[in-house]
C-alpha positions as a Markdown table, in Angstrom:
| # | Residue | x | y | z |
|---|---|---|---|---|
| 1 | Met | 99.1 | 10.4 | -151.2 |
| 2 | Glu | 99.7 | 7.1 | -153.0 |
| 3 | Pro | 96.6 | 4.9 | -154.2 |
| 4 | Ala | 95.4 | 2.5 | -151.7 |
| 5 | Ala | 95.6 | -1.2 | -152.2 |
| 6 | Ser | 92.2 | -3.1 | -152.1 |
| 7 | Thr | 94.1 | -5.9 | -150.2 |
| 8 | Ile | 97.4 | -6.6 | -148.4 |
| 9 | Arg | 98.7 | -10.0 | -148.9 |
| 10 | Asn | 100.7 | -10.2 | -145.9 |
| 11 | Ala | 99.2 | -7.4 | -143.6 |
| 12 | His | 99.5 | -10.0 | -140.6 |
| 13 | Ser | 103.4 | -9.9 | -141.1 |
| 14 | Met | 103.7 | -6.0 | -141.4 |
| 15 | Thr | 103.8 | -3.4 | -138.8 |
| 16 | Val | 101.0 | -1.1 | -138.3 |
| 17 | Pro | 102.7 | 2.1 | -139.7 |
| 18 | Asp | 103.7 | -0.1 | -142.9 |
| 19 | Val | 99.9 | -1.3 | -143.1 |
| 20 | Ala | 98.6 | 2.4 | -142.7 |
| 21 | Ala | 101.1 | 3.6 | -145.4 |
| 22 | Ala | 100.1 | 0.9 | -147.9 |
| 23 | Leu | 96.4 | 1.8 | -147.2 |
| 24 | Gly | 97.1 | 5.5 | -147.6 |
| 25 | Val | 95.3 | 6.3 | -144.0 |
| 26 | Asp | 96.3 | 8.2 | -140.9 |
| 27 | Pro | 95.2 | 5.9 | -138.0 |
| 28 | Ala | 94.5 | 9.0 | -135.9 |
| 29 | Arg | 92.1 | 10.7 | -138.1 |
| 30 | Gly | 90.8 | 7.8 | -140.4 |
| 31 | Leu | 89.8 | 8.3 | -144.0 |
| 32 | Asp | 88.3 | 11.7 | -145.0 |
| 33 | Asp | 84.6 | 11.3 | -146.1 |
| 34 | Gln | 85.3 | 12.0 | -149.7 |
| 35 | Glu | 88.1 | 9.7 | -149.9 |
| 36 | Ala | 85.9 | 6.9 | -148.4 |
| 37 | Glu | 83.3 | 7.5 | -151.2 |
| 38 | Leu | 85.8 | 7.4 | -153.8 |
| 39 | Arg | 87.2 | 4.0 | -152.5 |
| 40 | Leu | 83.6 | 2.7 | -152.1 |
| 41 | Arg | 83.0 | 3.2 | -155.8 |
| 42 | Gln | 86.6 | 2.0 | -156.8 |
| 43 | Phe | 86.5 | -1.4 | -154.7 |
| 44 | Gly | 82.7 | -1.9 | -154.3 |
| 45 | Ala | 80.6 | -2.9 | -151.1 |
| 46 | Asn | 81.9 | -5.0 | -148.3 |
| 47 | Ala | 79.2 | -7.6 | -149.3 |
| 48 | Leu | 79.1 | -10.9 | -151.1 |
| 49 | Thr | 77.4 | -10.8 | -154.5 |
| 50 | Thr | 74.0 | -12.5 | -154.1 |
| 51 | Lys | 72.5 | -15.2 | -156.2 |
| 52 | Lys | 69.0 | -16.6 | -156.4 |
| 53 | Arg | 68.9 | -19.4 | -153.6 |
| 54 | Leu | 68.1 | -22.9 | -155.0 |
| 55 | Ser | 65.1 | -24.8 | -153.5 |
| 56 | Asp | 66.2 | -27.8 | -151.5 |
| 57 | Val | 64.6 | -29.9 | -154.2 |
| 58 | Arg | 66.9 | -28.4 | -156.8 |
| 59 | Leu | 69.7 | -28.7 | -154.6 |
| 60 | Leu | 69.1 | -32.3 | -154.2 |
| 61 | Leu | 68.5 | -33.1 | -157.9 |
| 62 | Arg | 71.6 | -31.3 | -158.8 |
| 63 | Gln | 73.8 | -34.0 | -156.9 |
| 64 | Phe | 72.7 | -36.5 | -159.5 |
| 65 | Ala | 73.8 | -34.4 | -162.3 |
| 66 | Ser | 77.7 | -35.0 | -162.2 |
| 67 | Pro | 79.4 | -37.6 | -164.3 |
| 68 | Val | 80.2 | -40.0 | -161.5 |
| 69 | Met | 76.5 | -40.0 | -160.4 |
| 70 | Leu | 75.3 | -40.6 | -163.9 |
| 71 | Leu | 77.5 | -43.5 | -164.3 |
| 72 | Leu | 76.4 | -45.0 | -161.1 |
| 73 | Ala | 73.0 | -44.6 | -162.1 |
| 74 | Gly | 73.7 | -46.3 | -165.4 |
| 75 | Ala | 75.5 | -49.1 | -163.7 |
| 76 | Thr | 72.5 | -49.5 | -161.3 |
| 77 | Ala | 70.1 | -49.8 | -164.4 |
| 78 | Leu | 72.5 | -52.3 | -166.1 |
| 79 | Ser | 72.5 | -54.5 | -163.2 |
| 80 | Leu | 68.8 | -54.5 | -163.0 |
| 81 | Ala | 68.6 | -55.3 | -166.7 |
| 82 | Phe | 70.8 | -58.3 | -166.2 |
| 83 | Gly | 69.0 | -59.6 | -163.0 |
| 84 | Glu | 71.9 | -58.6 | -160.8 |
| 85 | Tyr | 69.5 | -57.4 | -158.0 |
| 86 | Gln | 72.0 | -57.4 | -155.1 |
| 87 | Gln | 74.5 | -55.5 | -157.3 |
| 88 | Ala | 72.0 | -53.2 | -158.1 |
| 89 | Val | 71.0 | -52.4 | -154.7 |
| 90 | Ala | 74.6 | -52.0 | -153.4 |
| 91 | Ile | 75.3 | -49.4 | -156.3 |
| 92 | Ala | 72.0 | -47.7 | -155.6 |
| 93 | Ala | 73.0 | -47.4 | -151.9 |
| 94 | Val | 76.3 | -45.9 | -152.8 |
| 95 | Leu | 74.5 | -43.4 | -155.2 |
| 96 | Phe | 72.1 | -42.2 | -152.6 |
| 97 | Ile | 74.7 | -42.1 | -149.8 |
| 98 | Asn | 76.9 | -39.9 | -152.2 |
| 99 | Ser | 74.0 | -37.7 | -153.0 |
| 100 | Ala | 72.9 | -37.2 | -149.3 |
| 101 | Ile | 76.5 | -36.3 | -148.4 |
| 102 | Gly | 77.0 | -33.8 | -151.3 |
| 103 | Tyr | 73.2 | -32.4 | -150.5 |
| 104 | Phe | 74.0 | -31.6 | -146.9 |
| 105 | Thr | 77.4 | -30.3 | -147.5 |
| 106 | Glu | 76.3 | -27.9 | -150.0 |
| 107 | Arg | 73.3 | -26.9 | -148.0 |
| 108 | Arg | 75.5 | -26.2 | -145.1 |
| 109 | Ala | 78.0 | -23.9 | -147.4 |
| 110 | Val | 74.8 | -22.2 | -148.7 |
| 111 | Arg | 73.5 | -21.3 | -145.2 |
| 112 | Ser | 77.1 | -20.1 | -144.3 |
| 113 | Leu | 77.1 | -17.6 | -147.3 |
| 114 | Glu | 73.8 | -16.3 | -146.2 |
| 115 | Ala | 75.0 | -15.9 | -142.9 |
| 116 | Leu | 77.7 | -13.7 | -144.2 |
| 117 | Arg | 75.4 | -11.7 | -146.2 |
| 118 | Arg | 73.5 | -11.0 | -143.1 |
| 119 | Leu | 76.6 | -10.0 | -141.4 |
| 120 | Gly | 77.2 | -7.3 | -144.4 |
| 121 | Lys | 73.8 | -5.6 | -143.2 |
| 122 | Arg | 75.2 | -5.0 | -139.6 |
| 123 | Ser | 76.5 | -1.6 | -138.7 |
| 124 | Ala | 80.1 | -0.6 | -137.9 |
| 125 | Arg | 81.6 | 2.2 | -135.9 |
| 126 | Val | 84.4 | 3.9 | -138.0 |
| 127 | Arg | 86.6 | 6.9 | -137.5 |
| 128 | Arg | 86.5 | 9.4 | -140.7 |
| 129 | Ser | 87.6 | 12.7 | -141.0 |
| 130 | Gly | 88.7 | 12.6 | -137.2 |
| 131 | His | 85.1 | 11.9 | -136.1 |
| 132 | Val | 83.4 | 8.4 | -134.9 |
| 133 | Gln | 80.6 | 7.6 | -137.2 |
| 134 | Gln | 78.2 | 4.5 | -137.3 |
| 135 | Ile | 77.8 | 3.2 | -140.9 |
| 136 | Ala | 76.5 | 0.1 | -142.8 |
| 137 | Ala | 79.0 | -2.6 | -142.7 |
| 138 | Glu | 78.7 | -2.9 | -146.4 |
| 139 | Lys | 80.1 | 0.6 | -146.7 |
| 140 | Leu | 83.4 | -0.3 | -145.1 |
| 141 | Val | 86.2 | 0.4 | -147.4 |
| 142 | Pro | 90.1 | -0.6 | -147.6 |
| 143 | Gly | 91.8 | 1.9 | -145.2 |
| 144 | Asp | 88.7 | 2.6 | -142.6 |
| 145 | Met | 89.8 | 2.6 | -139.0 |
| 146 | Val | 87.1 | 0.5 | -137.2 |
| 147 | Leu | 86.5 | 0.6 | -133.5 |
| 148 | Leu | 85.4 | -2.6 | -131.9 |
| 149 | Asp | 84.3 | -3.5 | -128.4 |
| 150 | Ala | 83.1 | -6.5 | -126.5 |
| 151 | Gly | 80.0 | -8.1 | -128.2 |
| 152 | Asp | 80.9 | -6.8 | -131.6 |
| 153 | Val | 81.0 | -8.9 | -134.7 |
| 154 | Val | 83.9 | -8.4 | -136.9 |
| 155 | Ala | 82.6 | -7.1 | -140.3 |
| 156 | Ala | 85.6 | -7.5 | -142.6 |
| 157 | Asp | 89.1 | -9.1 | -142.4 |
| 158 | Met | 91.2 | -6.5 | -140.6 |
| 159 | Arg | 94.6 | -5.6 | -139.3 |
| 160 | Cys | 94.9 | -4.7 | -135.6 |
| 161 | Ala | 96.2 | -1.2 | -135.2 |
| 162 | Ser | 95.7 | -1.0 | -131.5 |
| 163 | Ser | 93.9 | -3.1 | -128.7 |
| 164 | Ala | 93.6 | -3.6 | -125.0 |
| 165 | Thr | 92.9 | -7.2 | -123.5 |
| 166 | Leu | 91.4 | -8.1 | -126.8 |
| 167 | Arg | 90.2 | -11.8 | -126.9 |
| 168 | Ile | 88.2 | -13.1 | -130.0 |
| 169 | Asp | 85.8 | -16.1 | -130.5 |
| 170 | Glu | 87.1 | -17.8 | -133.7 |
| 171 | Ser | 85.3 | -21.0 | -133.2 |
| 172 | Ala | 83.4 | -20.6 | -136.4 |
| 173 | Leu | 86.6 | -20.2 | -138.4 |
| 174 | Thr | 89.1 | -22.7 | -136.9 |
| 175 | Gly | 86.9 | -24.8 | -134.5 |
| 176 | Glu | 88.9 | -23.7 | -131.3 |
| 177 | Ser | 86.4 | -23.1 | -128.6 |
| 178 | Val | 88.6 | -21.0 | -126.4 |
| 179 | Pro | 88.9 | -17.4 | -127.2 |
| 180 | Val | 92.0 | -16.2 | -128.7 |
| 181 | Gly | 94.2 | -13.0 | -127.8 |
| 182 | Lys | 94.8 | -10.4 | -130.5 |
| 183 | Gly | 97.5 | -7.7 | -130.6 |
| 184 | Ile | 99.4 | -5.5 | -132.8 |
| 185 | Glu | 102.7 | -7.4 | -133.0 |
| 186 | Pro | 103.7 | -8.6 | -136.6 |
| 187 | Asn | 103.3 | -12.4 | -137.1 |
| 188 | Leu | 105.5 | -14.6 | -139.1 |
| 189 | Thr | 104.8 | -14.4 | -143.1 |
| 190 | Leu | 104.0 | -18.1 | -143.3 |
| 191 | Ala | 101.9 | -18.1 | -140.0 |
| 192 | Gly | 98.7 | -20.1 | -140.6 |
| 193 | Leu | 95.3 | -18.5 | -139.9 |
| 194 | His | 95.1 | -19.6 | -136.3 |
| 195 | Glu | 98.5 | -18.1 | -135.7 |
| 196 | Arg | 97.6 | -14.7 | -137.0 |
| 197 | Ser | 97.3 | -12.8 | -133.8 |
| 198 | Ala | 97.4 | -9.5 | -135.5 |
| 199 | Val | 94.3 | -10.2 | -137.9 |
| 200 | Leu | 90.7 | -10.2 | -136.9 |
| 201 | Phe | 88.7 | -12.3 | -139.3 |
| 202 | Lys | 85.1 | -11.5 | -140.6 |
| 203 | Gly | 82.3 | -13.3 | -138.7 |
| 204 | Thr | 84.4 | -13.7 | -135.5 |
| 205 | His | 83.1 | -12.2 | -132.3 |
| 206 | Ile | 84.8 | -9.9 | -129.6 |
| 207 | Val | 84.6 | -11.5 | -126.3 |
| 208 | Ser | 86.4 | -9.0 | -124.2 |
| 209 | Gly | 88.6 | -5.8 | -124.8 |
| 210 | Val | 88.6 | -3.2 | -127.4 |
| 211 | Ala | 90.4 | -2.7 | -130.6 |
| 212 | Arg | 91.1 | -0.2 | -133.5 |
| 213 | Val | 91.5 | -1.9 | -136.7 |
| 214 | Ser | 91.8 | -1.3 | -140.4 |
């Protein structure tokens, strides 16, 4: 068997047999347990690397460390020194508005990453060695055949191998509030994320239907 690729750049535009061949897996049987262990060691866990979270105070102070913010702070100080109080107030207002925008944007990004890390602690149903098993989502590896049902959260980016009346809530990814249908038919190579009906994305939710994905 050929070595499996860790990722497939255009899985959405490939047929299911081609994706299975590239990942070195029999869709009906799934990976063997030993092969799954080898891939876990080779590719690592299906989880984001963790870093110590900055406190809100440090996150706010970090906004003032950029060159642009330092220039604005310097301009404010010079304006005060020369008695240009209105100009100083205007520059200071810009300084604090930019800092606030940067702070809330970064804070939201940090919370999104934390949500994805929590997602990695969920479990997933996979078919390995011909049997259905429940494993920690962080132990998913390239080539795993994952079984999904209504109410499940997608634990990794996956290519749909089979489905029935499958609809996904992708609002967290695309902003689209209406659930979208998914299936096995390949998409155009240049299709945008919202057009890739053959791919399920990490963090999205199964609204209805069932699927087998890899």
